[in-house]
C-alpha positions in Angstrom: 197.6 89.7 95.6 195.8 87.4 93.4 192.9 88.6 91.1 189.9 86.6 90.2 189.5 86.2 86.6 187.3 87.2 84.1 185.3 84.1 84.1 185.3 83.8 87.8 183.2 87.3 87.8 181.0 87.2 85.1 177.6 85.7 85.8 175.8 83.8 83.0 172.7 85.8 81.4 169.4 85.0 82.4 167.6 82.6 79.4 164.8 81.6 81.2 161.4 84.0 82.7 162.0 82.0 86.2 165.9 82.9 86.2 164.7 86.8 85.3 162.4 86.7 87.9 164.4 85.8 90.5 167.5 88.1 89.7 165.7 91.4 88.8 162.7 91.4 90.9 162.4 95.5 91.7 162.7 96.1 87.6 160.1 93.5 87.0 158.3 94.9 89.4 158.6 98.5 87.8 157.6 97.3 84.8 154.9 95.7 85.6 153.3 98.5 87.4 154.1 100.9 84.4 152.6 98.4 81.6 149.9 97.4 84.5 150.3 94.1 83.3 148.5 91.3 85.4 152.0 89.5 86.6 155.1 89.7 86.9 156.0 86.8 84.8 154.5 88.8 81.6 156.9 91.7 82.9 159.7 89.1 82.7 158.9 88.6 79.4 159.4 91.7 77.9 162.9 91.8 80.1 163.8 88.9 78.1 162.9 90.5 74.5 164.5 93.7 75.5 167.6 91.9 76.5 167.9 89.8 73.3 166.8 92.9 71.2 163.8 91.2 70.1 160.3 92.6 68.9 157.4 92.0 72.3 154.0 90.9 71.1 152.4 92.0 74.5 149.2 94.3 74.2 150.7 97.1 75.9 154.4 97.1 74.1 152.5 96.8 70.9 150.7 99.5 71.3 152.4 102.1 73.2 155.9 101.5 71.6 155.2 99.6 68.4 156.8 96.0 69.8 160.0 97.8 70.9 160.9 96.0 73.7 163.8 97.9 75.2 161.8 101.3 74.9 158.9 99.6 77.1 161.3 98.4 79.8 163.7 102.2 79.3 160.3 103.8 80.0 159.4 102.1 83.1 162.3 102.4 84.5 162.0 106.0 84.0 158.5 106.7 85.2 158.3 106.8 89.1 156.7 104.8 90.8 153.4 105.6 92.8 
């Protein structure tokens, strides 16, 4: 029996906003709803910043989470959807 190598099982991390939109539609929907954002692309930028541990400068993240994208995403995923 052969096992797949680690490289064969590992997908490359998304880099662009469109990569995030294509790969994480449900997560982005939750972020969009929680932040009352105007587009899924805005949510994708926030998620990308969270993954890369960068500060986010969107109005929602700055106001509610002092720019901490990771905390904003965590809260969005814990908040029950309507």
